[in-house]
N, C-alpha and C positions, 0 to 999 in steps of 0.2 A: 520504749513502748511503740516504736514505729512499726515494727514487724509483728503484727498480732497473730498471724497464722501463716504457716508455710505448707504448701501442698504441691504435689506433682500433677500436672494437667497435660492435656494433649491437644495439639493443633489439629484442626479438622479438615477433612476433604469431604465436600458435599456434592451429591449428584441427585438427580430427580428421575424417578422411574416413570413408566408410561401412565400410571394412575395419578401422578401428581404428588406422590409421597416423597419425602426427603430421605435419602440414605446418607448417614453420617458415619465417617470413620476418622480416627484421630491419630496424630503423631505426638510423641511425648515432649513436654517442655516443663519448666519449673516456674511456679508463680509464688508470690509472697504478698500478704495483705499489708499494704502500706497506705493508710488512708490519706495521709498528707500528699503523697505522690499522686494518688488517684485524683485528689482535689485539683492539684496543679495541672494535671493532664487535661481533665475535662473542662475546667474553667477556662483554660486557654482555647479549647475547641469552641466553647460557647461565646467567645468574643465575636464570632461570626454568626449573626442572627439567623442565617439560612440553615444553621445546624439544628435549630430548635423551633423555627417558625414554619408553619404550614402555609405554603404559598397559595393553596387552593382549599381553604377551610370549607367543610361541608355544611356547617351550621352558621347561625347569625353571629352578631357581635357579642362580646362579653368584656365588660370594663371592670377591672380589679384595681383598686387604688388604696395604698396605705397612706395615712396622714404624713405629709412630707416633713422632714426633720429640720430643726434649727441647726445650722452648721457650727456647733460648739467646738469642733476639732477632733472629738473622739466619740465613737459609738459607745453607748452603754448597753447593758444586756437587755433592757426593755426594747431598744431599737431592734436588736437581733430577733426578739420574739415577734414583734409586729411584722417585720419584713419576712420572716420565715412563714408566718401565717398567710400573708398575701401571696407569696411566691408559690406555695404548694397549691393554693386555690387556682392561681393563674396557670400553673403547669397542668393541673387536672383538667381544666377547661380546654386547654390546647389539645390535650390527648383525646378529649371528647369531640374535637372537630370544630371548636368555636374560633372565631377571629378575635383573638384576645388583645386587649390594650392593657399593658401593665407598666405604667410610667413612674418616674420618680423625679423629684426636683428639690428645691431648697427654699425654706422660709427664711430668707437671708437678711431682711431688715430687722431692726429692733435695738432696744436699749443695751442688752448685754454686749453686742459688738461695739457699740459706741463707747461704753465704759472700758472695755478691754483696750480699745484704741487710745483712750485717754491715759490709761495706766502705762501704755508702752510708747506713747508719743508717735503713733503711726496712724495711717488712714484706716477708717473702719472697712473701706472697700478692700484694702490689702489684707487685712486680718480675715475678713470673710472669705475671700477667694482662696487664701491659703488653707483655711479650714475645710472648705468644700473639696479641695484637691485631696486632702488627707482622708476625709470621710468617704469619698467616692471609692478610693482604693479599698477601704475597709469593707464597704458594702459589696464590692465585687468579690471579696474573699469569702462571702457567705454562700456563694454558689447559686445566686439567683439569676433569673433570666429577665432582664429589664429592657424596656424600650428606651435606651439611652438617647436615641435620636430625637426623643420628645423632651429631653431634660430641660428644665427651666430654673431660673433664679429670680426671685421677686425683686432683687436689686438691679436687674438688667433693665436699662431704659426701654427696651422693646417690650418688656412685660409691663412695667409700671406706666407706660404710655396708655395702655388699656385700663389700668387701675384709675388713672386720671380721667379717662373717657367715661368710665362708669360714674365717677363723681359728678361729672358735668351732666350726664343723663339724669341723675338723681336731682341735680340742681334745677334742671329745666322743668322737672315735674313738681318742684316745690318740696322734694323729699330730702334735700340737703340744705340746711339753713344755719345761720349763725345767731347765737343768742347769749345773753348774760346768764351765767349759771354759777351756783355754788359748787365748787369742785374740791376734790382731794388733791392737795398739793404736797409733793415730796420735796422738802427743802434741800435735800442733798443732791438728788438727781435733777432737781429743778424741772419737774414735769408733772403733768396731771396724771392721776391714777384712777382707774375705774374702781367702783366699790369693791369688786371681787379681788382687787389687788391690794386691799387693806385688810390686815388681819383683825381678829376679834378684839384686840387690845388697841387698835388704832395705829398700828405701825406698818410702814411700807414693806411689802413682801420682797422687794428687791434690795433697797438700800438699808432697811432696818430703821430708818428715821421715823420720828413721830410725825404723823401726817397732819397737815394744817388744812383748815377750811378757808377757801378764798373765792371771791367773786371774780370770774374771768369771762371774757367773750370767747366763746368756743363754737366749733362746728359740730353739728349733729346730723345723723341720718334719722329720718322719721319712720323708724321701724314700727311705731305704734299704729301707723296707717294700715299695716298688714297683720295686726294682732289676731283678728278673727280667723284669717286664713291659716296663720301659724298654729293656732289652737285646733281648729276644725280638721285640718289635714293630718294631724297626728293620728287620727283614726285610721287613715290609709297605712301609716307606718306600723300600727299595732296589729294589722291583719297578719295572721300566720306568723306572729312574732318576728316580723321583718326587722324591727328595732327592739332591743331589749326593753322590757317594761320599766326597768329602773330609769332608763334614759328618757323615755317619753314622760314618765312621772316627774322627773326633774325639770323637764321643759314646761310641763303644765304648771308646776309650782312657780317657776320663774316668770311665766306669763301672768299667773296669779289672777285669773278672773274670779271675781266674787260677786254674787248677786245678793243684794241686801237693800238697806234703806238708809237715807240720811235722816237723822233725828236731830232736831234743833232744841237746845237747852238755853233758856233765858238766864241771864246773869244780872246781879244787882249788888250794890254795896251794902254792907251790914249797917252802916251809918248813913243817914240821908245825905245825898249830894245832888247838886244841880245837873252834873253831867251823867250820861248814861253809858252803859257798857254794851257793846255789840254782842248779840247772842253767839253761842258756840254751836257749830254743827259737827256731829260725829257720824262716822259711817259704821254700821254694824250689820252683821249677818244673823244676829240673834236678838231681833226685836222682842222675842218672847221673854227675854230676861230683863226687860226694861223696869219692872217693879223692883228688881234687886239691885239697881244702880245705887252705889254708896259714895262715889266720887267721880270727878272728871280729871283727866290727866292730859297735859298739853306738852308738845315737843319743845325742845330748847329754842327753836327758831320760830315758834308760833308768834303772830303779830301781837297778841295780847301780852305774851311774855316779854317780847322786845320792848313794848311800851312801858311795862312796869320796871324792867331792868334799868331803864334810863334814869329812874329816880330811886332805885334801891341798890345800894352797894352790896347788901347781903345777897340779894338775888343774883346780881352780876357775878359775884364771887362763886356762887353755886354753879352757875352756868359754865364758867371757865373750868371749874374742877370737874364738872359732869362730862365735859367733852372728852376727857381722858378715860372715862369709864366705858366699858363694853355695853352693847345694847341689851344684854341680859341683866345688867345691874339694876337693883330695885331702889336706888336712892331717890328721894323725892323732896320737893320744897313746896310747902303750901303757900299759896298767894294770900297774904293777910287781908282781911276786910272784904273778901269777895265770896259770894255764895252763888251756886247754880241751882236751878229748879227743874225738877223732872216734869216733862210736858204732860205726863199722865195725871198730874195733880188736878187738872180741870175735870177729870171724869172719875177721880178716886174718892173713896169715902174718907172722912176726917181722920180715922185711925190708920189709914193706909201708909205703908213706908214711902210711897211716892210723894207724900206731902212734906217730907223732911228736906230742909235745905242741904245742899251737897257742897263739900269742900272742893276747891280747885287746886290741883297739884301741877308742878312742873316736874317732868320725869324723863330721863334719858332713854328709857325703853320705848317711848313713843317716837315713831319715825315721821319726820316732817314730809318725806317724799311719798308716803303711802296714805291714801285717804285724805283726810282734812288736817292731819297733824294734831288730831285730838281723839281721845278714846273715852268711852264711858266705862268706869270700873265696876265690875260685878264680881266681887270676891267670892261669893258662894258658888259661882258657876264658871269661873275661868281660873286656871291654875296660876297664871302669871299675875292676875289681879289679886288673887288670894295672897300670894307671897308679898306683893307690894303693900297691901293693906295691913298685913301682920307686922311689917317692918315700920310703917309710917303712921299708923293710927293708934292713938291711945285707947279709943273704944274699939277694940279689935273684933267684937262680935260681928258675924256676917248675917245677911238677910237672905235666907233660902226661900226661893219662890217657885222652884221646879222640883217635882218629885219623880222618881223613876216610874215608868209605866208598869213594871213588875216590882212589887214590894221587895225591898232588899234590907238586910240588916245593916244599920248604919255603923260605920267604922268608929271605934273608940277614939281614933286619932282624927283631929279636925282636918278636913280636906274639902276641896271643891268638887261638886258634882257637875261634870262638864257635858254630859250627854243630853239628848232631847228627852222629854218626858211629858208630864202633865202639870199644868199650873195649879198651885194650891190656893187655899182660901185667902191668903194675903193679897191675891191679885184681883179681888173684887169681882166685877162682872165678867172678867175673863177666866176666873177660877173654874177648873174642870176641863178646859180646852187642852188639847195636845199642843206641843210646841209648834208643829206645822200649822195648826189651825190658828193659834194665838198670833203667830207672826203676821198672817194675813189680816186678822181682825184688829190688832193693835195699830198697824199702819193705816188701815182704812179709817179707823176711828180718829186718829190724830190728824189725818188729812182733812177730814170733813169738819172736825171740831175746831182746830186751831191752825191748820196748815203747817204743823211742825213735823211732818214726816213726808218723805218722798221716796218712791222706789227707784233705785239706781243700781248700776253695776260699776265695779271698780277693777282696775288692772294693776298688778304690781309692775308690769313692764314699763320702762321708761325709754325715751328716745336714746339712740346709740351715740354716745359722745366719741367722736373720732379724732379730735385734735390732740396732738402730742407736741410738746415744746422741745423737740429734739431734732438733730440733723439727720440721723441715719433712718430715713423713712421716705415714703413716697410724698413728694411735695404736693400740697393742695393747690390745684390750678386756678387760683383766684388772684386778681390784681386789685389793690385798693387805691381808689382815686378820690381825692377830696371833692371833686365835682360830681362824679358818676357813682360813687359808692363802690360796692363790691362787684367787680366785673369778671365774668368767666374768661379764661384764656381761650382764644379761638382754637378750634380743633386742629387747624393746620399748623399751629405752633406747638403741638404736643410731640414728644413729651417735654414738660418743664423739667429739665435735668438738674440734679444736684451739682453745685459748683465744685470745681477743684480748689480745695482750700490750701493756703500756703503751708509748707512743711512746718510742723510744730504747733499747728492750730489746736490739735487735741492734746493739751497739756494739763488741763484742769477741768473740773466740773463747773464751768462758768456760765451755765445756761445754754441757750440755743446758738450755735455758731452762725446760723443763717442770719441772725439779727445783725451780725457784724460783717457779713459778706457783701460789702458795699456795691461792687460791680454787678453782682447777681441781684441784689435787693432792689436797686433803683432801675425802673423801666418806664415804659410809656403806656398810657391807658389805651386799650384797644378801641374804646368808643370815641374819646375826644382827642387822643394823642397827647394829652397833657402829662406832666410828671406824675408818676405813681410808684407804688411799692408792691412788691410781691408778698403774698401771704407767706409767713415764715413758719407757721405750724406745719408739721407733717402728719401723715395719716397713721392711725392705729394699725399695727401689723395684722390685726384681725380682718382688716379690709382686704389685704392681699390674699389671705387664706380663705376669704369668703367666696372666691371665684376661680382659684387656680385650677381646680378640677375641670373647669370649662375650657381653659387654655389648652390642656392636654388633648381634650376631645376635638378642639378646633384644629390643632396640628395634625391629628390623625385624619380628620375629615378632608383636609387639604390634600393629604398624600393619597388617601384611599377612596374618598368620596363616601365614606360610611359615617353615619350619624351615631356616635358612641354614647351620647347622653340618653338616660341618666347613668350614673355609676351603678353597676350591678351589685358590687360588694365593696364596702368602704370599711377599712380596718384601722382602729386607733384606740387610744386610751380613754377610759371612762371619765378621766378628768376634763375632757373636752366636751362632755355631754351637754353642757348648757350653752356657753357663749359661742364657741366656734361653730357648732352645729346649728344653733339658732340663727346666727348671722349668715351662714352659708345658705340656709333655707330661705331667708328673707331676700338675699341678693339674687338667688335663682328665680324666685317668684317675680321679682322686678325685671330681671334681664329677659325672662321669657316673653315679656311684652315689648322688647326692643330688638333691633336688627343684630345685636351682639350674640343672641342665643344661637347655638349651633344647629338646632333642629331644622331640617329641611321641610318639616311639616308644620302646620299651624300648632301653636302651643296647646297642650291639653288644659282642661279647666283646672286640674290639680297638678301643679308642677312641684316635684320633689327631686333634689339633686342626687340623693343616695337611696336606692331601692332597698338595700340590705345593709345593716350596720352590725359589724362585729366589734364589740367593745371589750378588748382584751384586758385582763387584770394586770396589776403591777407585778414586778419581780422583786421579791424580798431576799435579802442576804442574811447569812448566818452570823448572828451576834453572839459573842462569847463574854460572859460576865463572871466575875469573881464571886463565889457563893457567900463569902464572908463579908466583903466590903460592898458588894453590889456594883462595883465599878466595872465599866466596860474595859476589856483587856485589849492591849495592843498586840499585833501579831508576834512580836519578839517576847511577849510575856506568856506565851502559850506553848506547851509541849505537845507537838502533833506527831510524835513518833508512832502513835496509833491514831491515824486520822479520824477514825470513827469515835474515838474516846479522848477528846482534847482535855488537857489538864493544865491547871495553873502552875507555871514554871516554878514559882517559889515554894508553894505549899504542897504541891502534888495532888491537890484535891481536884475532882472532876469539875470542869468549867460548866456553868449553866448555859445551855444552848437554846437560843430563841431565834426566830426569823422576823426581821423588821425591815421597814423601808430603808433602802440603801442610803448611806451618807458617810462622808469622810470622818465625821466625829465618832461613828460607831465601828469604823474599820471593817465594814462588811460589804464593801463594794466588790464587784466582779469585773475583771478586765476581759471583755469578750474577745479581744485580739489574742490574748494569751490562751484562752480556751480554744479558739479556732486552731491556733498553732499546735496545741498539745493533743487535741482529740480529733481534729479535722472538722470541716464544716458540716458534713452529713451527720456525724454522731451528735454534734451540738444541736443541730436542727431537730433530730429525732428525740433527743432528751428534752428539749424545750416543749415539744408537743406532748410527749408522754407524761410529763411530770404533773400536769394539772389541766382541767378543762380550760378552754381559751378565755372564758370570762372570769375565771377565778384568779386570786392571788397565787403566784407560783413561788414556792419556797425553793430557792436555788441551792441544791445540795450536790456538790460535785462528787461526793462519795458514791452517789447512786448512778452516775453516768457510766460506770463500769458494766451495768446491766445491759445498756444499749451496745456497748463494745462487744460483749459476749454474744449478743444477738447477731450483730454483723459478722462476727467470727463464725457463727454456726451457719449463716447463709453462705458465706464464703466456702466453708467446708462442703456444704451440700452441693453447691454449684460445681465444685471440682469433682466431687464424687460422681455426680451425674455425668459430667463431661468425660470422666475416665471410663465410665461404664456404658457409653453410647456407641461403642465400637460396632460398626456395620449394623446399626439400628435403623430399621425402617419406621419413620415417624409420620403419621398422617399430618399434613400441613395444618389442618384445623382439628382441634380437640373434638369438635362435634362429629367428626368422622369415626370416632371410636365407639364401638358398640358396648355400652356400659353393662348390658345384660350378660356379657361374656367375660367380664373381668372378675378377678377374685374379690370376695366380699370386703376385705380390708381396703383394697384399692377403690372399690366403689364408695366405701364410706369416706375415704380421703377426698375423692372427687366431689362428693356431696358437700364436704366441708369447704372445698375450694369455691363452690357455687354460693354457699351461704356467706362466705367471706366477701366475695365480690358484691353481693347484694348489700351487706352491712356497710362495707367501705363506701360504696356508691351513695348510700343514704347519708352517711356522715359527711362526705364531701359536698353533697349537693343540697341537703335539706337541714339536718340538725347541726352541722358544723361541730360535732363532738369529735374533734381531731385527735384527742388523746386516745379515744377508743379505737381509732384506725391503727395506731401503733400496737395496741394490745391484741387486736384481731390478727394483725400480720405476724406477731410473735407466736400466737397460737397455731396459725397455719404453718409457720416454719417448723414448729415442734412436731406437727402431724406428718409433714413431709420427711422430717428427720427420722421419725419412728418407722415410717414406711420403708425407708432405705435400710434402717437397722434390721427390720424384720426380714428383709430380702438380701441381707449382706452376703449370703453364700452364692447368690446368683451373680455372675460376672456382667450381666446385662440388666439395664433398667427397662421398664415398660413404657410405652407411649403415655400412659396415664400419669406416671411420675414425672416424665419429661415435661408434659404440658402443665403440671402443677407448679413446678419451679418457674417455668416460662411465665405463668400467670402471676406468681408472687413477685417477680422482678418488675413487672409492669405496674402492679399495685403499689410497689414501693417507690417507683420512679419519681413521683411528685415530691416525696418527703426526702429521700436520699438520692438525688439525681446522679451525682458522680459515681457513687458506689453501685447503684443499680445498672448504670451503663457499663461499668467495668465488668460486673458479673455477667451482663448480657454478652459482652465480648468474649468472656471465658466460655460461656455456654455455646456460643455460635462460632467462636474462634475466627472472628473477623469475616465470616462468610455469610452473615445475616443480610438479607436484602434491605434491611432498614435498621435504625436504632430503636431502642426500647420506646422512646417517646413517639417515634414515627409509626410504631405499630398500633397506636391507639390504646385507649383505656379498655381493660377487659370488660366483657359483658357476659351475663349469665347465658347459658346455652339452652335453657329450657329443660335441662335434665332434672332439676329439682322436683318438678312436677312428677317426672317419671319415678324419681327416688321415693317421693311420698306415696305414689300409687303402688310402688313395688314393695314398700316396707311393711313389716308386720311386727306386732309386739312379740317379745320373747321373754318369758318369766323363767328364771333359773332357780331351782330349789335344791337344797341339800337335805336329804332325809325328810322330804315333804315340807320343809320350811323355806320360805322365799328368802333368797340371798341378794338377788339383784334383778332388775328388769331393764330391758333395752329394746331397741328396734333393729331388726335385721331384714335383709331382703328375703322374700319367700324362696325356699329351696327350689332348684330347678325340678320340673315335673318328671324328668327322666330318672331322677334319683329316688331310691327307696331303700328300706332296710338300713344296713350299716352305713352305706354310702350317704344316705340322707342324714343319719345320726351324726356322722363325722362332719358333714358340711355345716349342720346347724351348730354343733359345738364350736367349730372353728370361727364361725361368724359371731356367735354370742361372746366368746372370750376375746375376740379381736376388737370388740367395741370398747369405748372408754370406760363404760360402766363395768364391763367384764374385767378389764385390766385392773381397775381400782379394787374390785371385789377380791381378785386373786392376791393383790398386794396385801390387803387386810387379813386374808386367811393365813398368811405366812406359810404357804405350802400345804395346808391341811386339805385342800380340795384338789389334789393332783388327780386328774381324770383317770390316769392309768391304774390307780388304786381303787377306783369305784367298783363295788361288787356288781352293780347293775346300773345301766343308763337307760332311762325311759324318755323317749321323745314322742310327744303326743300333739294332737291338733295341728298336724302339718308343720311342726316346729315351733308352735307358739308356747309350748310348755316343755321344759326339760327338768327331769328330776334325777339327781345323782344320789345313788344309795351307797352309803359306806357302812362297814361294820362298826358298831358302837363299842 
């Protein structure tokens, strides 16, 4: 499949006449479309940045950055998608005259490398560097133009010295601190896990072990100090859809600001006792539902629960079993002998539901880290509470206290009404108020009557736990002294480097090797010079990725003196929508107040590191399933003799085809290296763009890649056809020099389409980022140029309009298929172009669209008085009249897309030469073909 198309072309001789036009004549040579060979040729050329970098950009800076990869050793097809997107945007901006920064680096620290080193008995550094070398070659094979001179690795001491410097700056401001905390402990990997690294069933996402809860002294970054800025500044990122709304929504939910009230419930024993129980405070955003409270629920770690568990083996057993349950589980344990009392009983009538004592439950669905670790259960108005009450209460009737504002027919199936509404008669003096009014009135009443309510706001966000009990990470620059406590490492001693461990150190998962690196561990206190020990925890790898974008900009600023911050376009997966992006925003806001920020100007009041975010969707692979057994089929169990119709080898039945997240167990992975070798980088890039909008999931279907191959083959054919027929052609150097009023209607229509395509592609590249439509636009333009050549096949020469149309197409194509576009450019110009396709700049509209719109007029074509199609044509030249005008209008109308489609549908019934009469009226705006019936 290497040679897709074979053509005869001609080598050119070029001269310039006195008017500045180019005269082109050609000598014959033979060319063949070999996409892999084209890749090899041009990728070798682009190893020299001077071949694609503009040394004197006419516009300002433009910073394009893809999320840097973890060096696992092999690219996956998702990598190819994200790097293709970033590269075409970078190439487009370079062609537009911007000074583009497009760097790449390696997120090189982390647990996977350490575990791989343990399994192989080697150093994680050796493993990581080997993988980086492999992946670097794979990325180069994609045909991208990268600023390799800015390449970084987070495991390089020159990089993590600054990571440590950031830690010390935070520590100086009181934003890095150590505290006892309950943490998620992975007993296999022997390290702390963040909440998001534990699945819904309580298992580690890495080792698969059941996660344990432990109290450990940990290091935190006080991200909560910036919570308001992190929330408020999302408004800037929502302007003009700079960030996808789903990403800003996810960040808002993670920050979790809630405005509500703390409501205090008094507790007492059912039987008289001398001791008292402390009241329980709950946080709620729905004080209007307070009359409907039917129980209180406490978290497993609530102080009251811990107190009672110390004397109740039954409760203790429940707590132990409940820790294994997911947060959605509705298990409950009622605390015997304890009742709670609704604070509204002081203002409620005797028959009010607020006067009933409330049971107190222990429930795993109540989170200790949110609010107060206690919730008020309102089964009639909360879906979760409704399910819990149904499962745990014998008296399962619910107390409804809110009615819809608009009367609705009640469902026959019991369910909670969760919306705002109007309080009913059960709410006593608050009955008839809307939910909004009641929330204010109830809180005000409780505040004044008993002090049992207080308006507060709550946040879901918690401080960032950055400690990891692993070797392969950035060492925390703290020294522990028995006399002085935790002492920062002096800046002149940075970086605190990881020690060289003895060979064979990584042989088992025995905890943190730094705890046993005696020579490294023992040191002197910077304050008192007494014996001390280094901190053995290393930093979460999210710390590295929270600022790496700034290091790229700093490197560029040192070389060029240009401030490249902020990143203009950031490209990466939506799976990083919360943590990585939130942490990067926090660190950017902090660093903008320090000397480390790259800006040569004073920081703006609102600092955001990424102006535009493109969150590309995942790539799903084709999964084949046996229709009878529903079992996923292995590759050797499938008959692919007809690739588009896979069958079960044994039964001959058609396999069920679905597209799912790629995994080894589903045998649906795609090797991008094999794809690049088989089809070439440019075909793969174009297929990835064309298959789906960038934000959508892409179903990788290799069968459809042939469509892109055929498209490239057609461009190759067109380029050679035009090259062959440009013998002694005088071409104006600029298309704007062509007088479009004097060209044939079909060519004028084609040039109008060229201008429309430029405008559409420009908008897709710069505003909407609907990159898939760029490919479809260019395919349509290719077909239009192909038809123009076919319509003019009898002419040995092509016109300047056609020549400049393919000239424009190749420059529009260049960011997407750079090697192929440059090769076609070479064919068209036969090595005598004064510049390469990229150096010629991105095409711009020439203003003729307005002329076309001004010159166009509607034309309705009828057959025997009945409308068959309508189109737009240029007005016929004034010098024409009679039969000449008639023939001109007919040719223009039937040369239009609408005319061609109408002729195709007519199956030859409208052949003009058989028309008995042709009437052209209103200056060509109406045509009536009269045929004998």
